[in-house]
Backbone as CSV, one residue per row, in Angstrom:
resi,resn,N_x,N_y,N_z,CA_x,CA_y,CA_z,C_x,C_y,C_z
1,UNK,-47.166,79.937,38.604,-45.520,80.133,38.695,-45.046,80.471,36.906
2,UNK,-44.439,81.221,37.272,-43.915,81.487,35.655,-42.478,80.854,35.264
3,UNK,-42.447,80.113,34.354,-41.143,79.548,34.020,-40.334,79.937,32.668
4,UNK,-39.510,80.851,33.043,-38.678,81.273,31.762,-37.507,80.523,31.609
5,UNK,-37.269,80.196,30.153,-36.369,78.959,30.006,-34.894,79.636,28.937
6,UNK,-34.323,80.479,29.959,-33.274,81.244,29.454,-33.249,82.823,29.952
7,UNK,-32.142,83.347,30.140,-32.285,84.658,30.720,-32.981,85.568,29.684
8,UNK,-32.913,85.091,28.439,-33.272,86.278,27.411,-34.860,86.118,27.418
9,UNK,-35.378,85.069,27.953,-36.959,85.320,28.033,-37.752,85.901,29.262
10,UNK,-36.829,86.323,30.099,-37.361,87.568,31.383,-37.722,88.482,30.554
11,UNK,-38.916,89.282,31.220,-39.598,90.254,30.633,-38.556,91.653,31.152
12,UNK,-38.664,92.571,30.319,-38.081,93.697,30.763,-38.201,94.545,31.916
13,UNK,-39.828,94.295,32.224,-40.087,94.825,33.670,-40.483,93.681,34.462
14,UNK,-39.368,92.536,34.567,-39.630,91.587,35.696,-39.137,92.209,36.791
15,UNK,-39.517,91.695,38.353,-39.133,92.617,39.402,-39.639,93.260,40.062
16,UNK,-39.441,93.693,41.057,-38.201,93.597,41.825,-38.328,91.923,42.156
17,UNK,-37.202,91.456,42.697,-37.340,89.837,43.089,-36.352,89.694,44.082
18,UNK,-37.043,88.526,44.902,-35.753,88.113,45.932,-35.792,86.789,45.396
19,UNK,-34.135,86.357,45.058,-33.951,85.311,44.270,-32.746,84.188,45.116
20,UNK,-32.927,82.923,44.830,-32.203,82.050,45.475,-31.734,81.271,44.154
21,UNK,-30.380,80.809,43.929,-29.681,80.188,42.946,-29.411,78.543,43.263
22,UNK,-29.594,77.746,42.489,-28.890,76.624,42.587,-29.477,75.728,41.750
23,UNK,-28.646,74.372,42.011,-29.297,73.064,41.191,-30.777,72.615,41.826
24,UNK,-30.708,72.565,43.017,-31.724,72.165,43.892,-32.398,70.716,43.334
25,UNK,-31.780,69.693,43.074,-31.468,68.340,43.009,-32.767,67.586,44.005
26,UNK,-33.493,67.091,43.578,-34.633,66.492,44.733,-35.359,67.179,45.397
27,UNK,-35.161,68.677,45.062,-35.936,69.711,46.169,-36.287,69.005,47.503
28,UNK,-35.184,68.691,48.200,-35.285,67.882,49.486,-35.760,68.958,50.326
29,UNK,-35.735,68.752,51.562,-36.419,69.590,53.054,-35.346,70.771,53.538
30,UNK,-34.120,70.592,53.033,-33.610,71.919,53.114,-33.543,72.865,52.189
31,UNK,-33.784,72.425,51.063,-34.110,73.373,49.769,-35.514,74.034,49.761
32,UNK,-36.232,73.448,50.790,-37.760,73.793,50.828,-37.887,74.887,51.918
33,UNK,-36.975,74.733,52.845,-37.065,75.562,54.039,-36.675,77.045,53.444
34,UNK,-35.484,76.663,52.737,-34.728,78.023,52.072,-35.807,78.674,51.256
35,UNK,-36.588,77.658,50.573,-37.574,78.798,49.427,-38.505,79.176,50.169
36,UNK,-39.091,78.558,51.405,-40.142,79.478,52.127,-39.693,80.618,52.497
37,UNK,-38.344,80.853,53.228,-37.684,81.805,53.367,-37.719,82.995,52.123
38,UNK,-37.369,82.460,50.863,-37.528,83.574,49.925,-38.930,84.060,49.500
39,UNK,-40.056,83.138,49.919,-41.356,83.497,49.568,-41.680,84.569,50.633
40,UNK,-41.155,84.149,52.108,-41.588,85.378,53.117,-41.245,86.695,52.770
41,UNK,-39.636,86.577,52.144,-39.154,87.627,52.131,-39.604,88.303,50.665
42,UNK,-39.966,87.829,49.806,-40.845,88.597,48.644,-42.000,89.017,49.084
43,UNK,-42.620,88.533,49.940,-43.720,89.352,51.008,-43.387,90.552,51.400
44,UNK,-42.497,90.247,52.100,-41.963,91.804,52.724,-41.438,92.595,52.037
45,UNK,-40.516,92.305,50.630,-40.158,93.201,49.968,-41.059,93.918,48.890
46,UNK,-42.582,93.114,48.901,-43.418,92.927,47.587,-42.877,92.651,46.467
47,UNK,-41.720,91.763,46.370,-40.933,91.270,45.399,-41.443,89.926,45.027
48,UNK,-40.770,89.665,43.659,-41.408,88.306,43.197,-40.561,87.094,43.587
49,UNK,-40.553,86.128,44.484,-39.787,85.077,44.773,-39.649,84.288,43.678
50,UNK,-38.059,84.085,43.556,-37.739,83.611,42.214,-36.404,82.330,42.536
51,UNK,-36.895,81.531,41.599,-35.413,80.391,41.738,-34.851,80.623,40.346
52,UNK,-33.636,80.837,40.654,-32.801,80.764,39.582,-32.096,79.207,39.371
53,UNK,-32.351,78.448,38.589,-31.608,77.360,38.190,-31.027,77.145,36.893
54,UNK,-30.534,75.956,37.155,-29.571,75.374,35.495,-30.756,74.169,34.730
55,UNK,-30.283,74.488,33.485,-31.086,73.178,32.681,-30.247,72.164,32.517
56,UNK,-29.003,71.858,33.483,-28.606,70.743,33.835,-27.693,71.091,34.861
57,UNK,-27.025,69.838,35.339,-26.163,69.956,36.502,-25.137,70.364,35.909
58,UNK,-24.456,71.475,36.554,-23.021,72.448,36.000,-21.845,71.412,36.102
59,UNK,-22.016,70.280,36.605,-20.496,69.392,36.429,-20.976,68.623,34.967
60,UNK,-21.857,68.238,34.386,-21.786,67.620,33.265,-21.296,68.600,32.588
61,UNK,-20.913,70.020,32.260,-20.162,70.407,31.542,-18.670,70.822,32.309
62,UNK,-18.524,71.124,33.400,-17.373,71.179,34.039,-16.139,70.192,33.799
63,UNK,-16.948,69.035,34.530,-16.307,67.598,35.024,-17.312,66.594,34.699
64,UNK,-17.433,66.130,33.114,-18.487,65.283,32.991,-18.363,63.601,33.676
65,UNK,-17.286,63.588,33.951,-16.829,62.386,34.654,-17.294,62.417,35.957
66,UNK,-17.290,63.547,36.754,-17.740,63.494,38.117,-19.114,63.971,38.232
67,UNK,-20.329,64.104,36.892,-21.057,64.472,37.122,-22.081,63.316,38.133
68,UNK,-23.062,64.075,39.099,-24.056,62.781,39.667,-24.867,62.512,38.765
69,UNK,-25.435,61.465,39.086,-26.622,60.904,38.807,-27.953,61.851,39.483
70,UNK,-29.067,61.823,38.721,-30.146,63.179,39.299,-31.100,62.530,40.309
71,UNK,-31.795,63.352,41.151,-32.860,62.581,41.791,-34.199,63.232,41.043
72,UNK,-34.113,63.978,40.154,-35.102,64.834,39.806,-35.028,65.086,38.546
73,UNK,-36.104,65.292,37.228,-35.889,65.815,36.130,-36.245,67.364,36.237
74,UNK,-35.834,68.068,35.388,-36.713,69.694,35.475,-37.927,69.544,35.656
75,UNK,-38.802,69.242,34.965,-40.269,69.460,35.188,-40.840,69.046,36.671
76,UNK,-39.884,67.869,37.042,-40.436,67.179,38.478,-39.988,68.389,39.516
77,UNK,-38.758,68.988,39.610,-38.159,69.999,39.923,-39.031,71.225,40.093
78,UNK,-39.497,71.631,38.849,-40.563,72.992,38.783,-41.661,72.828,39.377
79,UNK,-42.403,71.455,39.088,-43.598,71.119,40.240,-43.327,71.444,41.846
80,UNK,-42.178,70.526,42.371,-41.955,70.838,43.639,-41.912,72.489,44.059
81,UNK,-40.908,73.069,43.017,-40.892,74.152,43.320,-42.209,75.242,43.786
82,UNK,-43.024,75.346,42.260,-44.354,75.713,42.547,-45.138,75.497,43.664
83,UNK,-44.900,74.088,44.048,-46.200,73.847,45.661,-45.560,74.709,46.487
84,UNK,-44.115,75.041,46.676,-43.563,75.987,47.836,-43.878,77.212,47.477
85,UNK,-44.592,77.784,46.598,-44.995,79.164,46.585,-44.312,80.281,45.911
86,UNK,-43.211,79.614,44.900,-42.258,80.332,44.281,-43.089,80.664,43.331
87,UNK,-42.826,82.069,42.800,-43.383,82.550,41.301,-42.786,82.974,40.107
88,UNK,-41.341,82.361,40.370,-40.792,82.547,39.140,-39.742,81.602,38.936
89,UNK,-39.474,80.855,37.873,-38.484,79.749,37.834,-37.607,80.107,36.712
90,UNK,-36.478,80.602,36.746,-35.461,81.178,35.704,-34.736,79.616,35.347
91,UNK,-34.644,79.148,34.226,-33.859,78.206,33.881,-32.735,78.397,32.769
92,UNK,-31.361,78.626,33.957,-30.609,79.435,32.805,-29.587,78.202,32.287
93,UNK,-29.146,78.373,31.073,-28.323,78.009,30.263,-26.983,77.670,30.567
94,UNK,-26.409,76.297,30.997,-25.286,76.204,31.498,-24.444,75.781,30.626
95,UNK,-23.863,76.505,29.903,-22.685,75.981,28.888,-20.995,76.450,28.956
96,UNK,-20.318,76.481,28.078,-18.992,76.964,28.015,-18.983,78.338,28.616
97,UNK,-19.720,79.189,28.106,-19.703,80.598,28.188,-19.932,81.241,29.334
98,UNK,-21.611,80.359,29.825,-22.014,80.740,31.263,-20.706,80.340,32.568
99,UNK,-20.213,79.194,32.142,-19.143,78.673,33.376,-17.984,79.446,33.299
100,UNK,-17.797,80.570,32.353,-16.792,81.514,32.233,-16.991,82.559,32.867
101,UNK,-18.178,82.877,33.159,-18.613,84.201,33.890,-17.862,84.528,35.427
102,UNK,-16.963,85.428,35.405,-16.423,85.998,36.689,-17.641,85.996,37.689
103,UNK,-17.324,85.830,39.018,-18.541,86.414,39.761,-19.076,87.522,39.608
104,UNK,-18.333,88.543,39.432,-18.730,89.774,38.976,-19.659,90.020,37.890
105,UNK,-19.397,89.337,36.980,-20.321,89.442,36.089,-21.384,88.276,35.792
106,UNK,-21.246,87.261,36.529,-22.842,86.556,37.111,-23.303,87.416,37.932
107,UNK,-23.354,88.125,38.936,-24.229,89.311,39.722,-24.636,90.064,38.707
108,UNK,-23.838,90.857,38.099,-24.326,91.682,37.131,-25.619,91.240,36.086
109,UNK,-24.976,90.166,35.546,-25.674,89.615,34.446,-26.887,89.133,34.860
110,UNK,-26.885,88.454,36.139,-28.099,87.622,36.475,-28.625,88.202,37.360
111,UNK,-28.331,88.399,38.512,-29.342,89.162,39.168,-29.179,90.506,39.553
112,UNK,-28.674,91.618,38.618,-28.944,92.845,38.589,-29.194,93.213,37.016
113,UNK,-29.152,92.940,36.211,-29.461,93.292,34.851,-31.087,92.436,34.384
114,UNK,-30.859,91.216,34.872,-32.269,90.303,34.295,-33.458,90.681,35.630
115,UNK,-32.776,90.535,36.491,-33.738,89.840,37.726,-34.353,91.011,39.006
116,UNK,-33.146,91.940,38.500,-33.537,92.939,39.430,-33.788,92.740,40.718
117,UNK,-32.844,91.840,41.326,-32.853,91.559,42.804,-32.778,92.601,43.620
118,UNK,-33.481,92.549,44.747,-33.308,93.284,46.104,-32.967,92.801,47.148
119,UNK,-32.763,91.100,47.443,-32.603,90.433,48.315,-32.238,89.146,47.276
120,UNK,-31.294,88.355,47.966,-30.919,86.902,47.555,-30.579,86.135,48.964
121,UNK,-31.197,85.006,48.635,-30.947,83.961,50.022,-30.185,82.680,49.504
122,UNK,-28.916,82.301,49.871,-28.081,81.280,49.235,-27.771,80.496,50.721
123,UNK,-27.567,79.407,50.592,-26.883,78.178,51.354,-25.571,78.677,51.882
124,UNK,-25.554,78.265,53.196,-23.723,78.822,53.574,-22.819,78.328,52.968
125,UNK,-22.987,76.818,52.075,-21.892,76.318,51.119,-21.746,77.206,49.826
126,UNK,-22.676,78.229,49.660,-22.966,78.413,48.404,-21.541,79.461,47.808
127,UNK,-21.360,79.089,46.380,-19.950,79.142,45.800,-20.593,79.733,44.125
128,UNK,-20.034,80.606,43.439,-20.486,80.895,42.323,-19.154,81.801,41.309
129,UNK,-19.382,81.563,40.050,-18.434,82.179,39.225,-17.646,81.162,38.570
130,UNK,-16.947,81.882,37.865,-15.437,80.868,36.981,-14.694,80.202,38.277
131,UNK,-14.515,78.797,38.199,-13.557,77.861,39.298,-14.585,78.391,40.628
132,UNK,-15.512,78.625,40.947,-15.908,78.705,42.156,-15.579,80.137,42.863
133,UNK,-14.943,81.045,42.022,-14.427,81.868,42.679,-15.149,82.900,43.763
134,UNK,-16.424,82.977,43.579,-16.966,83.866,44.156,-17.604,83.191,45.469
135,UNK,-17.299,83.857,46.837,-17.868,83.092,48.016,-19.186,83.519,48.829
136,UNK,-19.784,83.508,49.809,-20.566,84.520,50.700,-20.054,85.805,50.906
137,UNK,-18.885,86.116,51.057,-18.034,87.146,51.240,-18.022,88.142,49.809
138,UNK,-18.029,87.438,48.896,-17.762,88.246,47.397,-19.211,88.727,47.118
139,UNK,-20.153,87.814,47.443,-21.428,87.909,47.159,-22.110,89.053,48.007
140,UNK,-21.706,89.395,49.392,-22.177,90.319,50.200,-21.426,91.794,50.086
141,UNK,-20.297,91.649,49.210,-19.669,92.657,48.734,-20.144,93.455,47.761
142,UNK,-20.572,92.205,46.687,-21.449,92.674,45.337,-22.725,93.298,45.789
143,UNK,-23.337,92.819,46.692,-24.740,93.099,46.978,-24.725,94.442,47.493
144,UNK,-23.786,94.993,48.286,-23.487,96.202,48.883,-23.558,97.284,47.700
145,UNK,-22.830,96.623,46.914,-21.997,97.593,45.374,-23.297,97.574,44.392
146,UNK,-24.247,96.773,44.896,-25.128,96.666,43.755,-26.676,97.327,44.225
147,UNK,-26.549,97.223,45.287,-27.980,97.660,46.220,-28.781,96.412,46.463
148,UNK,-28.495,95.025,46.698,-29.154,94.065,46.973,-28.839,93.271,48.500
149,UNK,-29.992,92.666,49.271,-29.237,92.568,50.524,-28.953,90.735,50.287
150,UNK,-27.835,90.224,51.482,-27.851,88.718,51.303,-28.315,88.240,52.708
151,UNK,-29.148,86.855,52.459,-29.718,86.470,53.566,-28.525,84.850,53.175
152,UNK,-27.850,84.360,54.074,-27.022,83.187,54.516,-27.724,82.221,55.337
153,UNK,-28.342,81.186,54.158,-29.321,80.196,55.181,-28.665,79.076,55.345
154,UNK,-28.786,78.678,56.951,-28.343,77.562,57.602,-28.541,76.260,57.293
155,UNK,-27.681,75.180,56.908,-27.889,73.824,56.401,-28.916,73.185,57.362
156,UNK,-29.595,72.524,56.691,-30.392,71.897,57.587,-29.567,70.348,57.980
157,UNK,-30.304,69.636,59.225,-29.636,68.445,59.634,-30.524,67.340,59.592
158,UNK,-30.239,66.085,59.506,-31.006,64.983,59.423,-31.432,64.669,60.729
159,UNK,-31.641,63.046,60.794,-32.086,62.295,61.693,-30.765,62.289,62.556
160,UNK,-29.734,61.972,62.048,-28.565,61.605,62.751,-27.721,62.808,62.228
161,UNK,-28.076,63.950,62.427,-27.063,64.903,62.350,-26.344,65.289,61.064
162,UNK,-26.740,64.432,60.362,-26.010,64.542,58.862,-26.632,65.909,58.123
163,UNK,-25.964,66.590,57.686,-26.343,67.177,56.972,-27.021,66.933,55.651
164,UNK,-28.473,67.438,55.450,-29.114,67.459,54.751,-28.817,67.677,53.108
165,UNK,-28.555,66.955,52.389,-27.832,67.644,50.912,-28.336,66.297,50.068
166,UNK,-28.186,66.651,48.617,-28.782,65.962,47.227,-27.376,64.345,47.491
167,UNK,-26.539,64.789,48.041,-25.359,63.682,47.987,-25.597,62.717,49.020
168,UNK,-26.585,63.126,50.061,-26.351,62.085,51.233,-27.628,61.536,50.905
169,UNK,-28.746,62.070,50.001,-29.916,61.504,49.478,-29.377,60.164,48.744
170,UNK,-28.892,60.813,48.011,-28.165,59.778,46.850,-27.573,58.491,47.396
171,UNK,-26.657,58.699,48.524,-25.810,57.564,48.821,-27.407,56.701,49.722
172,UNK,-28.142,56.983,50.213,-29.361,56.490,51.023,-29.777,55.500,49.992
173,UNK,-30.195,56.340,48.640,-30.829,55.496,47.697,-30.063,54.308,47.009
174,UNK,-28.710,54.760,47.309,-27.677,53.654,46.517,-27.691,52.245,47.334
175,UNK,-27.800,52.593,49.002,-28.132,51.555,49.830,-29.356,51.035,49.620
176,UNK,-30.353,51.494,49.102,-31.933,51.330,48.959,-32.610,51.597,49.953
177,UNK,-31.820,52.252,50.906,-32.799,52.990,52.262,-33.657,54.175,51.535
178,UNK,-34.939,53.710,51.108,-35.976,55.014,50.830,-36.557,55.680,51.658
179,UNK,-36.492,54.677,53.041,-37.329,55.476,53.985,-36.391,56.738,54.272
180,UNK,-35.240,56.588,54.525,-34.473,57.447,55.001,-34.260,58.684,54.020
181,UNK,-34.177,58.352,52.767,-34.232,59.165,51.523,-35.274,60.218,52.019
182,UNK,-36.594,59.457,51.614,-37.624,60.119,51.590,-38.189,61.058,52.644
183,UNK,-37.386,60.560,53.726,-37.522,61.433,55.208,-36.809,62.713,54.993
184,UNK,-35.442,62.789,54.242,-34.567,63.828,54.087,-35.336,65.014,52.988
185,UNK,-36.182,64.002,52.059,-36.506,64.684,50.886,-37.852,65.342,51.485
186,UNK,-38.595,64.774,52.607,-39.789,65.356,52.570,-40.599,65.266,51.861
187,UNK,-40.418,64.004,50.577,-41.417,63.465,49.732,-40.909,62.254,49.546
188,UNK,-42.089,61.395,48.554,-41.387,60.189,48.214,-40.121,60.493,47.041
189,UNK,-39.059,59.505,46.926,-38.484,59.534,45.611,-39.319,58.998,44.358
190,UNK,-39.187,59.924,43.558,-40.022,59.783,42.244,-39.051,59.373,40.882
191,UNK,-39.350,58.166,40.305,-39.035,58.119,38.898,-39.964,58.303,37.876
192,UNK,-39.824,58.707,36.908,-41.100,59.195,35.670,-40.310,58.380,34.418
193,UNK,-41.147,57.850,33.629,-40.914,57.392,32.869,-41.722,56.683,31.685
194,UNK,-41.719,56.363,30.559,-42.371,56.153,29.583,-42.538,54.698,29.625
195,UNK,-43.926,53.917,29.529,-44.061,52.727,29.567,-43.845,52.003,28.127
196,UNK,-42.734,51.337,28.207,-42.307,50.444,26.611,-42.912,49.175,26.816
197,UNK,-42.903,48.276,25.626,-42.680,46.703,25.334,-41.720,46.129,25.848
198,UNK,-42.043,45.269,26.865,-41.002,44.010,27.231,-41.198,42.914,26.860
199,UNK,-40.986,41.874,27.464,-40.989,40.621,26.864,-42.356,40.069,27.499
200,UNK,-43.075,40.749,28.073,-44.335,40.265,28.212,-44.071,38.732,29.312
201,UNK,-43.138,38.867,30.047,-43.369,37.601,30.518,-44.035,37.309,32.122
202,UNK,-43.963,39.030,32.573,-44.661,38.615,33.692,-46.260,38.808,33.758
203,UNK,-46.621,39.123,32.500,-48.479,38.794,32.299,-48.389,37.319,32.162
204,UNK,-47.081,36.455,31.675,-47.720,34.660,31.515,-47.302,34.547,32.796
205,UNK,-47.078,35.109,34.055,-46.577,34.322,35.129,-47.854,35.254,36.383
206,UNK,-48.788,35.776,35.563,-49.926,36.283,36.533,-49.790,37.579,37.144
207,UNK,-48.462,38.160,36.625,-47.816,39.160,37.419,-47.557,40.571,36.326
208,UNK,-48.749,40.949,35.588,-48.675,41.775,34.457,-47.254,43.300,34.981
209,UNK,-46.611,43.294,34.070,-45.892,44.773,34.576,-45.655,45.760,33.672
210,UNK,-45.426,47.102,33.664,-45.297,47.951,33.036,-43.520,48.387,33.311
211,UNK,-43.488,48.208,32.012,-41.444,48.497,32.159,-41.541,50.049,31.995
212,UNK,-40.622,50.751,32.219,-40.642,51.748,32.580,-39.033,52.376,31.695
213,UNK,-39.051,53.536,30.644,-37.708,53.685,30.235,-37.713,55.116,31.176
214,UNK,-36.569,54.868,31.821,-36.272,56.255,32.260,-34.926,57.149,31.983
215,UNK,-35.236,58.317,31.945,-34.088,58.902,31.573,-32.763,58.606,32.104
216,UNK,-31.769,58.683,31.122,-30.491,58.124,31.085,-29.542,58.695,32.803
217,UNK,-29.680,60.103,33.249,-29.154,60.375,34.089,-29.882,60.385,35.398
218,UNK,-31.012,59.767,35.696,-31.740,59.717,36.474,-31.146,58.535,37.501
219,UNK,-31.154,58.466,38.870,-30.559,57.539,39.892,-31.393,56.527,39.964
220,UNK,-31.179,55.112,39.842,-31.964,54.355,39.941,-31.713,54.022,41.392
221,UNK,-32.625,53.374,42.503,-32.332,52.806,43.839,-31.492,51.739,43.490
222,UNK,-31.261,51.103,44.865,-30.502,49.905,44.537,-31.215,48.918,44.140
223,UNK,-30.826,47.994,43.382,-31.502,47.047,42.684,-32.088,45.895,43.979
224,UNK,-33.699,45.831,43.747,-34.472,45.236,44.860,-35.978,45.284,44.145
225,UNK,-36.531,45.075,45.474,-38.113,45.103,45.091,-38.801,46.211,46.239
226,UNK,-39.935,47.144,45.664,-40.036,48.070,46.322,-41.621,48.304,46.469
227,UNK,-42.125,48.865,47.815,-43.498,49.162,47.836,-43.670,50.226,47.326
228,UNK,-44.480,50.851,46.417,-44.367,51.812,45.577,-45.958,52.238,45.380
229,UNK,-46.425,53.657,44.966,-47.336,53.981,44.332,-47.035,54.593,42.803
230,UNK,-48.130,54.439,42.018,-48.131,55.012,40.477,-49.023,56.313,40.031
231,UNK,-48.253,57.500,39.591,-49.393,58.326,39.048,-49.354,58.113,38.033
232,UNK,-50.504,57.850,37.241,-50.996,58.333,35.633,-51.211,59.459,35.253
233,UNK,-50.310,59.989,34.270,-50.588,61.732,33.999,-51.807,61.928,33.943
234,UNK,-52.607,62.469,34.807,-53.808,63.253,34.325,-54.909,62.064,34.746
235,UNK,-54.832,61.033,35.364,-55.580,60.121,35.779,-55.947,59.989,37.128
236,UNK,-56.100,60.711,37.765,-56.974,60.237,39.275,-55.855,59.798,40.336
237,UNK,-56.614,59.333,41.206,-55.598,58.836,42.317,-54.218,57.889,42.011
238,UNK,-53.535,58.108,42.609,-52.108,57.102,42.761,-52.932,55.754,43.176
239,UNK,-52.069,54.624,42.382,-51.970,53.334,42.583,-50.768,52.914,43.437
240,UNK,-51.920,51.558,44.273,-50.215,51.092,44.800,-49.990,49.903,43.748
241,UNK,-48.747,49.751,44.216,-47.705,48.894,43.070,-46.621,48.141,43.845
242,UNK,-46.074,47.265,43.253,-44.707,46.432,43.659,-43.961,47.036,42.492
243,UNK,-42.865,47.171,42.854,-41.823,47.425,41.687,-40.506,47.053,41.614
244,UNK,-39.822,46.492,40.909,-38.495,45.456,40.721,-37.825,46.245,39.947
245,UNK,-36.773,46.793,40.686,-35.644,47.377,39.958,-34.232,46.797,39.792
246,UNK,-33.915,45.800,38.753,-33.234,44.780,38.467,-32.697,44.483,37.442
247,UNK,-32.190,43.412,37.321,-31.333,42.837,35.703,-32.238,41.413,35.666
248,UNK,-33.064,40.966,36.250,-34.076,39.694,35.695,-32.884,38.530,35.963
249,UNK,-32.125,38.208,36.936,-31.225,37.091,36.932,-31.895,35.681,36.582
250,UNK,-33.220,35.654,36.841,-33.548,34.319,36.999,-33.788,33.572,35.544
251,UNK,-33.943,35.053,34.620,-34.627,34.719,32.992,-33.247,35.312,32.080
252,UNK,-32.770,36.148,32.354,-31.940,36.566,31.363,-30.487,37.519,31.767
253,UNK,-30.508,37.963,33.195,-29.432,38.310,33.526,-29.065,39.716,32.581
254,UNK,-29.899,40.949,32.500,-29.539,42.054,31.952,-28.398,42.757,32.506
255,UNK,-27.908,43.779,31.160,-26.451,44.458,31.854,-27.167,45.528,32.129
256,UNK,-28.147,46.465,31.941,-28.462,47.485,32.393,-29.725,47.577,33.000
257,UNK,-29.889,47.852,34.438,-31.455,47.581,35.404,-32.238,48.264,34.275
258,UNK,-33.584,47.309,34.896,-35.025,47.974,34.243,-35.738,47.981,35.394
259,UNK,-36.369,49.154,35.309,-37.774,49.251,36.265,-39.236,48.724,35.777
260,UNK,-39.652,47.806,36.393,-40.499,47.177,36.327,-41.830,47.223,37.381
261,UNK,-42.934,47.731,36.812,-43.960,47.960,37.927,-45.115,47.405,37.679
262,UNK,-45.759,46.542,38.960,-46.980,45.576,38.846,-47.730,46.396,39.811
263,UNK,-48.871,46.724,38.787,-49.990,47.732,40.104,-50.882,46.607,40.189
264,UNK,-51.354,46.880,41.938,-52.150,45.988,42.261,-53.341,46.078,41.904
265,UNK,-54.191,45.009,41.701,-55.677,44.837,41.232,-55.938,45.920,40.336
266,UNK,-55.142,45.993,39.028,-55.377,46.400,37.710,-54.760,46.071,36.647
267,UNK,-55.925,45.965,35.723,-55.526,45.158,34.407,-55.890,45.721,33.146
268,UNK,-55.281,47.440,33.236,-55.783,48.053,32.054,-54.441,48.068,31.317
269,UNK,-54.270,48.623,29.985,-53.131,48.902,29.214,-52.590,50.300,29.405
270,UNK,-51.160,50.029,30.066,-50.561,51.222,30.147,-49.478,51.604,29.080
271,UNK,-49.240,50.737,28.360,-48.443,50.998,26.917,-48.348,52.243,26.399
272,UNK,-47.377,53.105,26.340,-47.283,54.337,25.434,-47.771,55.707,26.683
273,UNK,-48.188,55.286,27.787,-48.554,55.975,28.882,-47.186,56.612,29.256
274,UNK,-47.067,57.901,30.623,-45.963,58.271,31.291,-46.306,57.983,32.441
275,UNK,-45.802,57.129,33.403,-45.929,56.902,34.818,-44.875,57.940,35.687
276,UNK,-45.108,58.035,36.940,-44.669,58.278,37.912,-44.510,57.564,38.895
277,UNK,-43.703,56.828,39.430,-43.478,56.151,40.391,-42.743,56.738,41.860
278,UNK,-43.523,56.727,42.944,-43.293,57.265,44.080,-42.592,55.786,45.196
279,UNK,-41.516,55.781,45.462,-40.848,54.668,46.075,-40.986,54.933,47.528
280,UNK,-41.837,53.795,48.051,-42.155,54.096,49.405,-41.459,53.081,50.642
281,UNK,-41.086,52.240,50.285,-40.298,51.181,51.044,-39.698,49.945,50.587
282,UNK,-38.876,49.587,50.793,-38.088,48.316,50.179,-38.353,47.266,50.831
283,UNK,-38.606,46.164,50.033,-39.058,44.844,50.609,-37.699,44.045,50.684
284,UNK,-37.249,43.813,49.558,-35.985,42.856,49.565,-35.183,43.204,48.607
285,UNK,-33.886,42.603,48.446,-33.021,42.319,47.352,-33.559,41.603,45.861
286,UNK,-33.222,42.174,44.592,-33.139,41.197,43.933,-32.600,39.840,44.089
287,UNK,-33.305,38.640,43.474,-32.857,37.122,44.012,-32.665,36.422,42.118
288,UNK,-31.840,35.424,42.239,-32.019,34.916,41.189,-32.745,33.242,41.863
289,UNK,-34.020,32.910,41.161,-34.527,32.009,41.514,-34.493,30.706,40.652
290,UNK,-34.172,29.498,41.262,-34.184,28.335,40.680,-35.011,27.883,39.414
291,UNK,-36.326,28.351,39.398,-37.212,27.995,38.390,-38.350,29.104,38.461
292,UNK,-39.501,29.390,37.435,-40.395,30.098,37.202,-41.320,29.831,38.586
293,UNK,-41.597,28.766,39.036,-42.380,28.519,40.308,-42.119,29.236,41.554
294,UNK,-41.006,28.735,41.616,-39.991,29.947,43.254,-40.238,31.338,42.836
295,UNK,-40.215,31.556,41.473,-40.261,33.069,41.578,-41.733,33.520,41.792
296,UNK,-42.394,32.624,41.239,-43.934,33.329,41.180,-44.610,32.972,42.954
297,UNK,-43.885,32.304,43.416,-44.264,32.080,44.908,-43.753,33.526,45.696
298,UNK,-42.416,33.512,45.542,-42.155,35.030,45.974,-42.577,35.907,45.812
299,UNK,-43.151,36.473,44.620,-43.864,37.587,44.171,-45.410,37.479,44.349
300,UNK,-45.774,36.416,45.220,-47.252,36.461,46.058,-46.578,36.931,47.111
301,UNK,-45.503,36.422,47.442,-45.278,37.029,48.934,-45.086,38.842,49.104
302,UNK,-44.407,39.231,47.678,-43.854,40.539,47.852,-45.470,41.005,47.755
303,UNK,-46.497,40.685,46.957,-47.596,41.443,47.221,-48.411,41.557,47.918
304,UNK,-48.514,40.171,49.138,-48.868,40.351,50.194,-48.056,41.326,51.497
305,UNK,-46.634,41.352,51.270,-46.192,42.483,51.860,-46.478,43.622,51.609
306,UNK,-46.940,44.088,50.621,-46.762,45.767,49.927,-48.291,45.478,50.495
307,UNK,-49.418,44.733,50.283,-50.625,44.821,50.877,-50.862,45.334,52.272
308,UNK,-49.838,44.309,53.310,-49.808,44.623,54.724,-49.158,45.763,54.783
309,UNK,-48.308,46.462,54.003,-47.669,47.727,54.309,-48.395,48.695,54.104
310,UNK,-49.330,48.853,53.051,-50.292,49.836,52.683,-51.522,49.983,53.818
311,UNK,-51.809,48.830,54.273,-52.773,48.459,55.407,-52.150,49.180,56.740
312,UNK,-51.027,49.457,56.951,-50.434,50.111,58.309,-50.292,48.903,59.248
């Protein structure tokens, strides 16, 4: 998949293309179904299946106080999008100039002039242009004017008939329900971070942990202990782990939560590496213990519970 960081990087001979536009945070199964439609239409039109997305969530510019925490970084989104068969990813800079494009300017600048769009696929709630003035009907009218077709993709529903959305998945994660979040995403929820030095208290207790520095805008699941898998960049198979997302109430009661990863049956040094953690199942809430011995006893139980979960 070719990645173009800005419309200025799109080559002059790009296209024709079938395009979908959006943030696609988390690339959940609704996004996936939509993108498979784009790939199929790309084959039918002999056109490049293309995702046009943004370098940040638009609300970070339009209304920063309302901007959501994110389910995926841009590199994570790119990897998931490529796995679906998309051939081009255009990352548009969402700044104050871009946000003021009218619907007509947006279509002409992005879809027509740069991407040579012959067909676009959008969700049923799609809006675009300054103050979200462009609707599906606007897009269809502009498509007729500029010579591209529009397919409106119906929203996907989840296990309890809620519409699958990034907002719904954020709610599940805030509740600690990673099982349901993963089902709606159709892949495990992942956090990626740089391993930095901590207090080394876990090692002294017999449970060495890797402390991850997570990007500020990423969503942490509800504080607690989770079964997880850990992927080391360029280093083989995923490793089973127990992860604590919390504030260490037994010892220090931090203000900001930290993500601590204990990899099972593993004694290599991970400092300085980038790890991706897949959250698979929630074991329990974070607790404050009366002393270190009580904490160690619970950690023994957590590890046993994780082993049982992996054993099925």
